ROTOR-874288 format. One record per residue: residue number from 1; residue in one letter; y, x, z of N, C-alpha, C in turn. Coordinates in steps of 0.02 Angstrom, whole numbers, plus 32768, in hexadecimal, padded with zeros to 4 digits. Layout:
N
<lumti NUM; 'A'; <Y; X; Z>; <Y; X; Z>; <Y; X; Z>>,
...
//
This chain:
84
<lumti 1; 'M'; <6AC2; D6D2; B601>; <6A8B; D6BC; B621>; <6A89; D6C1; B675>>,
<lumti 2; 'L'; <6A75; D67C; B68F>; <6A6F; D685; B6D9>; <6A2F; D671; B6EC>>,
<lumti 3; 'Q'; <6A0A; D696; B726>; <69D5; D687; B738>; <69E0; D65B; B776>>,
<lumti 4; 'A'; <69AC; D627; B776>; <69B7; D5F6; B7AF>; <6974; D5EB; B7D1>>,
<lumti 5; 'R'; <6976; D5CD; B809>; <6936; D5B4; B82F>; <694A; D573; B845>>,
<lumti 6; 'V'; <692D; D530; B826>; <6936; D4F5; B825>; <6907; D4D3; B858>>,
<lumti 7; 'T'; <692C; D4A7; B885>; <690C; D481; B8B9>; <6911; D437; B89D>>,
<lumti 8; 'P'; <68E3; D414; B883>; <68E5; D3CF; B877>; <68DE; D39E; B8B7>>,
<lumti 9; 'K'; <68EF; D35E; B8A7>; <68EE; D334; B8E7>; <6904; D34A; B91C>>,
<lumti 10; 'A'; <694C; D366; B91A>; <6960; D385; B955>; <6989; D341; B97C>>,
<lumti 11; 'S'; <69A5; D33F; B9B9>; <69C1; D31C; B9D9>; <6A0D; D30F; B9B7>>,
<lumti 12; 'A'; <6A23; D349; B9A2>; <6A69; D347; B982>; <6A69; D381; B94D>>,
<lumti 13; 'D'; <6A9F; D37B; B921>; <6A9D; D3B4; B8EB>; <6AC9; D3EA; B910>>,
<lumti 14; 'R'; <6AAE; D428; B905>; <6AD3; D465; B91A>; <6ACC; D49B; B8EA>>,
<lumti 15; 'L'; <6AEE; D4CB; B8E9>; <6AF8; D504; B8C5>; <6B0C; D538; B8FD>>,
<lumti 16; 'G'; <6ACF; D574; B8E8>; <6ADC; D5B0; B914>; <6AB7; D5AB; B955>>,
<lumti 17; 'P'; <6AB4; D5E3; B971>; <6AC2; D622; B960>; <6A96; D640; B934>>,
<lumti 18; 'L'; <6AA5; D687; B925>; <6A78; D6A8; B8F9>; <6A46; D6CD; B927>>,
<lumti 19; 'H'; <6A06; D6CB; B90B>; <69C7; D6E0; B937>; <69A4; D707; B902>>,
<lumti 20; 'D'; <6999; D752; B903>; <6976; D782; B8D7>; <6997; D773; B891>>,
<lumti 21; 'D'; <69D4; D774; B88E>; <69FC; D768; B84A>; <69F3; D730; B823>>,
<lumti 22; 'R'; <69DF; D6F7; B844>; <69D3; D6B4; B82F>; <6A00; D68A; B856>>,
<lumti 23; 'L'; <6A28; D662; B82F>; <6A4B; D626; B84D>; <6A1E; D5F4; B862>>,
<lumti 24; 'K'; <6A1E; D5DC; B8A9>; <69F9; D5A6; B8C3>; <6A22; D56A; B8B1>>,
<lumti 25; 'I'; <69F9; D538; B892>; <6A1E; D4FB; B87B>; <69EF; D4C5; B896>>,
<lumti 26; 'A'; <6A11; D49C; B8BD>; <69E4; D45A; B8D8>; <6A01; D41D; B8AC>>,
<lumti 27; 'V'; <69D2; D3FC; B891>; <69E5; D3B2; B877>; <69C6; D37E; B898>>,
<lumti 28; 'T'; <69D6; D33C; B893>; <69B7; D303; B8A8>; <6986; D2E8; B87A>>,
<lumti 29; 'S'; <6989; D2F3; B83A>; <6962; D2DE; B80C>; <691C; D2F3; B80A>>,
<lumti 30; 'P'; <68DE; D2D5; B7FB>; <6897; D2EE; B803>; <6892; D30C; B7CA>>,
<lumti 31; 'P'; <685D; D341; B7C0>; <6843; D365; B78F>; <681E; D33E; B762>>,
<lumti 32; 'D'; <6833; D30C; B746>; <6817; D2DE; B720>; <682A; D2D3; B6D5>>,
<lumti 33; 'K'; <6808; D2EA; B6A0>; <6824; D2E3; B665>; <6868; D304; B657>>,
<lumti 34; 'G'; <6873; D340; B677>; <68B6; D35A; B66F>; <68EE; D347; B68A>>,
<lumti 35; 'K'; <68E4; D313; B6B6>; <691F; D2F7; B6DC>; <693A; D32D; B70B>>,
<lumti 36; 'A'; <6920; D350; B731>; <6937; D38E; B758>; <6964; D3BB; B72D>>,
<lumti 37; 'N'; <6947; D3CE; B6F4>; <6963; D402; B6CC>; <69A7; D3E2; B6B2>>,
<lumti 38; 'E'; <69AB; D39F; B69B>; <69E2; D381; B67D>; <6A10; D380; B6BF>>,
<lumti 39; 'H'; <69FC; D36A; B6F2>; <6A2D; D36F; B733>; <6A4C; D3B3; B738>>,
<lumti 40; 'V'; <6A2B; D3E9; B737>; <6A41; D42D; B747>; <6A7D; D438; B714>>,
<lumti 41; 'A'; <6A72; D430; B6D5>; <6A98; D439; B69A>; <6AD5; D411; B6B5>>,
<lumti 42; 'R'; <6AE2; D3CC; B6C4>; <6B10; D3AD; B6C9>; <6B34; D3C2; B701>>,
<lumti 43; 'L'; <6B13; D3D8; B738>; <6B2E; D3EF; B777>; <6B5B; D42E; B76E>>,
<lumti 44; 'L'; <6B43; D462; B74D>; <6B5A; D49A; B739>; <6B99; D499; B706>>,
<lumti 45; 'A'; <6B89; D465; B6DB>; <6BBE; D45A; B6AC>; <6BFC; D447; B6D3>>,
<lumti 46; 'K'; <6BED; D413; B6F2>; <6C2A; D3F7; B720>; <6C51; D42A; B750>>,
<lumti 47; 'K'; <6C22; D451; B771>; <6C44; D48C; B7A0>; <6C64; D4B9; B768>>,
<lumti 48; 'L'; <6C4A; D4CD; B736>; <6C6D; D506; B713>; <6CA1; D4DF; B6DC>>,
<lumti 49; 'D'; <6CB3; D4A0; B6DE>; <6CE3; D48A; B6B3>; <6CC9; D487; B667>>,
<lumti 50; 'L'; <6C95; D480; B659>; <6C7B; D483; B610>; <6C53; D44E; B600>>,
<lumti 51; 'P'; <6C59; D43B; B5BE>; <6C30; D3F6; B5AC>; <6BE0; D401; B5B9>>,
<lumti 52; 'K'; <6BBA; D3D2; B5CF>; <6B73; D3D9; B5D7>; <6B51; D404; B5A8>>,
<lumti 53; 'S'; <6B62; D401; B563>; <6B3C; D41D; B52B>; <6B46; D467; B532>>,
<lumti 54; 'A'; <6B79; D480; B55C>; <6B7D; D4C4; B562>; <6B49; D4EC; B591>>,
<lumti 55; 'V'; <6B2B; D4C2; B5B5>; <6AF6; D4DC; B5EB>; <6AB2; D4C0; B5CE>>,
<lumti 56; 'E'; <6A7F; D4F8; B5C7>; <6A38; D4E3; B5AE>; <6A0F; D50D; B5D5>>,
<lumti 57; 'V'; <69D2; D4EC; B5DD>; <699A; D516; B606>; <6978; D531; B5C5>>,
<lumti 58; 'V'; <6979; D575; B5BA>; <694D; D58D; B589>; <690B; D5AD; B59C>>,
<lumti 59; 'A'; <68FC; D5B2; B5DF>; <68BC; D5CE; B5EF>; <68A7; D5A7; B632>>,
<lumti 60; 'G'; <686D; D598; B63D>; <6855; D580; B687>; <685D; D534; B68A>>,
<lumti 61; 'A'; <6856; D513; B646>; <6863; D4CC; B658>; <6841; D4AA; B685>>,
<lumti 62; 'T'; <67FA; D4C3; B688>; <67CF; D4A0; B6B0>; <67BE; D4CD; B6F4>>,
<lumti 63; 'D'; <67EE; D4F2; B702>; <67E8; D526; B73E>; <6825; D526; B76A>>,
<lumti 64; 'R'; <6823; D52E; B7A7>; <6860; D52B; B7D1>; <688B; D572; B7B9>>,
<lumti 65; 'A'; <686F; D5A9; B7A8>; <6896; D5E1; B78D>; <68A9; D5D5; B744>>,
<lumti 66; 'K'; <68EB; D5D0; B743>; <6911; D5BA; B6FE>; <6941; D5EA; B6E7>>,
<lumti 67; 'T'; <693C; D5F4; B6A3>; <696D; D619; B67D>; <69A2; D5E9; B660>>,
<lumti 68; 'L'; <69E0; D5F2; B66D>; <6A14; D5BD; B653>; <6A42; D5E7; B62A>>,
<lumti 69; 'L'; <6A4F; D5C4; B5EB>; <6A8A; D5E7; B5BB>; <6AC1; D5BB; B5C9>>,
<lumti 70; 'I'; <6AF7; D5DB; B5D4>; <6B38; D5B4; B5DA>; <6B64; D5D7; B5A5>>,
<lumti 71; 'R'; <6B7F; D5A3; B57D>; <6BAF; D5B5; B545>; <6BEA; D5B0; B556>>,
<lumti 72; 'G'; <6C23; D5D2; B540>; <6C68; D5D1; B54A>; <6C7E; D5F8; B584>>,
<lumti 73; 'L'; <6C5F; D625; B5B1>; <6C6B; D63F; B5E0>; <6C3B; D686; B5EB>>,
<lumti 74; 'S'; <6C66; D6C1; B5FA>; <6C49; D6F4; B60A>; <6C1B; D6EC; B648>>,
<lumti 75; 'V'; <6BE9; D724; B656>; <6BC7; D731; B693>; <6BFB; D72F; B6D7>>,
<lumti 76; 'E'; <6C2C; D754; B6C7>; <6C5F; D75B; B700>; <6C83; D71C; B70C>>,
<lumti 77; 'Q'; <6C94; D6F5; B6D2>; <6CBE; D6B7; B6E0>; <6C89; D688; B707>>,
<lumti 78; 'V'; <6C52; D683; B6FC>; <6C23; D655; B716>; <6C1D; D675; B761>>,
<lumti 79; 'R'; <6C0E; D69A; B772>; <6C0E; D6C0; B7B4>; <6C4E; D6AD; B7DA>>,
<lumti 80; 'D'; <6C8A; D6BA; B7BD>; <6CCA; D6A2; B7D8>; <6CD6; D66B; B7EF>>,
<lumti 81; 'K'; <6CC6; D62D; B7B6>; <6CC9; D5F2; B7C8>; <6C8F; D5CC; B7F9>>,
<lumti 82; 'L'; <6C58; D5EF; B7F6>; <6C2A; D5D3; B82D>; <6C32; D5F6; B86F>>,
<lumti 83; 'G'; <6C5A; D627; B875>; <6C6D; D64F; B8B6>; <6C35; D685; B8C6>>,
<lumti 84; 'L'; <6C17; D69B; B89E>; <6BD8; D6C8; B8A9>; <6BF7; D713; B8A8>>,
//
């Protein structure tokens, strides 16, 4: 599980840094009908070299604070790949 703080409608996609043990994620998509959540999943999957289906928002779908489930990698592997 990865804790994240998502900012939708950002000027550019960005990952990091960590703030209060949450990964800050900025995406250009609006928070409309799950578009930002889908964008977060695609962005993380690409960065982690995983299929999009391996990243899922499991809590906080309508909140900026989200819990993400990442299948196929340990927490340590995720932190290493993201440079955290």
